[in-house]
N, C-alpha and C positions, 0 to 999 in steps of 0.2 A: 635301538629304541625299542621296547616292546610295544605292538601294535593293541591298540584298543577294540573292541567287538565292532566299532563301526567302521573302522579301517579294515578290519578282517571281511566284514560284511559287503564292502565295496570292491576288496579285492575278488570275493566269491561272486558279486554280480559280474566284474568284468568279466574273469575268467569263461562266465558261464554264457553270456550276454553277448560279448564281443568278440569272440573268440571262438575258431573252430572246435566241435566236440568231436570225442573219438569213441565209438563203439566198437569194441571188438567183438566180433563173430568167429565163427569157425574156419570161414574162408577169408579171414583176416581183418584189416581196420576198416572202419566208414566213417569218413568225415563227415559230419553235419554243421553246416553252415549257420550263422546269424541269423539269414534272412529266413531260411527254413523252420529255425526253432520258433523265430517271433510269429511266421503263420501257424505253427504248430499250437504256440499258447493260444493265438487268437482263437483259431478253431475250436479248442476245448472250451474255453472261456464261452464262445457262441450255444455250444452244446448244453454246458450246465445251465445258462438262462432258459433253452429251452425245454428242458427237462423240468427246471424249477415251474415253469406257467404251466406245463402239463399236470403237475402236483397239486399245485393251487387251483385247478380248474376241476379235479376229481370231483369233490363234494356237488358242485353243482351238476356235472354230468350225472351223478348218480340219482341225483333227484328227481332224473327223466327216465330210470330204469326200475321204476320202484316194481316190484312183484306183488301180485294177489296178496301174499302174505305179509309184506311190508304195510299194504295198505289194509289191511286187518288189524294190524298193530297199532297201525294209527287210530283205528277206531277204538281199539282196547286201552288206548293210552288214558288215564287217571287225570285229567285236565278239566280245570273249570270252564264252562264255554263264555264264561263271562268276565275272565279276566286273562292279561295279558301272560303267556308261558314262552320258555324255549322253544324253538324253531323245531318242529319236529319234521317239516317238509320242506326244504330250502327253496328259494324262487329262483328262476332264471329271468334275467334283462335282458328284452328284446331279442329273444332267441331263436324265433321262428320269422323267414321275412313276410313268409306267405300269410303268416295268423296275423301279423303288423297289418299286412294289409287289407285284410278280411276286417278287422278292427275297425280300420279307417273307413272302408266302405258303409261298414256298417251305422258310425257315427254320421257321416254324409249323407246317407240316407234317412237319419231322425231328422238332422237339419232341414233336408229338401223337402220333407214331408213326402218321401218316396215309398209309400205304404203297399204299393204293389211288389217292388221291388224287395222290402224287407220281408215281404212272405216268403221269401226264397231263402233267407236270411235264418229263420228261425224253426224248431220243432213244431210250434203249436201256432200256425199262420194266422189263426182267428183273433189272435191279439190285436193284427193290423187290418182288418177286414174294412175300416173305414178309415179315412185320415181326423177324425176327430180330435184324437188324442195327439198327435202330432203337432197338428195346428194349434193345441193349447200351450205345447211348450215350445213351440215355434215361436211363439209373441215375445218370449224372453231370449232364449238359447237362438244365438246365430251361428256359431261356428266352435269347432274343436280344433286345436293347435298343439303344435309339438307331444305328440301323442307318446307315450313310452308305456310297453305294457310287460308288466311282470306276470310270469306264468306258474304255477304248480302243478304236480300231474294232480289229476282228477280220481276219484273213486273209481268211476267207471272205464272201461278200456275205452283207451281213444281219447279220453277227457282233460280238458284244463280248467283250472280257475284262474281267471286272468283278473289281474288288478289292473285298470287302466287309468294312469294318471295324464293328464293333459289340462292345457288351458282354454279355458271358456271365454268366448265372445258374449257379452249380453248388451241386449239393445238398452241404451241411455246410460251404461257403464263404461267410466272412462278406462279403467284398469281389466285386464284379464285375469281372472281369479283361479285358480287351482281346482279341477274336479278329481276325485278318485271314483271310480266306479267299480262294481265286482260284476264278471260276465261268468257263466259255468258254458264253455266251447266244447263241444263235441267234432271228432274228425271221423268221416264215416266215409260212404260211397257218395253223396252228395257233396262231400267236401266238408269245408269247416260250418259248423253251423251253432247258433245261440240257442241252447237249450232251454228254452221257457215254459217247458212243459213243468207239469207236478212230479217233486224229485221224492224218490225213497227216502225215508226218516234215517236210513244209514248215508244217505248222500249229502242229505242236510246235516247231520251230526259231522261228518268229514268236512264240511265247508267251512262248519263253524269253528272246529278246532285248526284247521289250517289257518283261517283267517285271524286266530288269535295269537299266533307264532310272532314271535319278536322282532322277526327280522320286517313283515308286513305290517306290524303295529308302528315301528317306526315311521315307514312311509305317511301313514296316516295322519301321523303327529306331524310330522314335516310339512304335508298338505295343511292342516289345519292352523300351526305357526305361521306360516306363509302369510295365508289368506287374511290372518288377524293384523300383521303388518300393514299387509294393501288396504285394509278397512281404515286404519289409522292415516293411512296417508291419501285415501280417496274416498271423501263424500259420498259420492253417488254410491260406492258399493255397498258402503255402510246402507244406504237407504234402501238399496236392493236387498239387503240381507233383513233389513228390518220389515220390509213389506210382503216377503215370502214367509217370515217366520207367522205371519198373521193371517196368511192365506191358505185354504186348503188345495194346494196344489198336487193335481193327480197327475204324475207326470214318472218316468221311468226313475223312481228312488229321487226324489228332488234334493234329500239331504246329499246325497253321494255325488248329484251334480256338482256342486257346489263347496265340494271337501268338507260338508258340516255335520257327516254322520259321526256319530261318536265312537271312539275306539274301544277297543277292550278294558283299557286302564286309564282313566281319569289323569 
């Protein structure tokens, strides 16, 4: 009886996997047992998986290795600063534990009105000469939790553009809305610092272009969408948004704190 293709495949499987294989060499015949073949097969599978993961991560790693020529090319990109565009500089998510720890310390210092500590975390300490601004902010913001930091390489050497997403605890509000804020961070002799000094026009343009990248705009829209859901479920949050929209609250980007800053594309 003639065997069909499935029978032949089954015979081939049995011959290869369930029996010793013979490999002819100049010195004779080497027998390979089924257990060794199984171990070699799994080793090859794991190796292929590792290589695949490395290939997937290459674009993100390249984002950290931009040369000055690459950064100049970003400035030369003909994109509108008011509209979303294809991603120019890919982000990395929570890529640096030390940077994440610094961002958390910075946010904690703001909540705790630690204006002296903040002077050592920024390039221009004059912004925190007194606690007045922090106290005004602390009237309603009492905590930042679940902090995620998306970083993109900045224009200046050793700099990063950090998009910080977190949940904000607000006085008198039952839920914890999402916040997305942008920080320009440099890494120098004093370690990480928030660059709150006047930025060059090229740096400002670079930041605006990077902010309009599709991957970042997706995060902004996600924050806005989640906050809209929370407002529908939590009347206290809706009332808070109504209040701050009527007040001139001079804080560190009040709109960003509550995830209400408009994205580049409506």
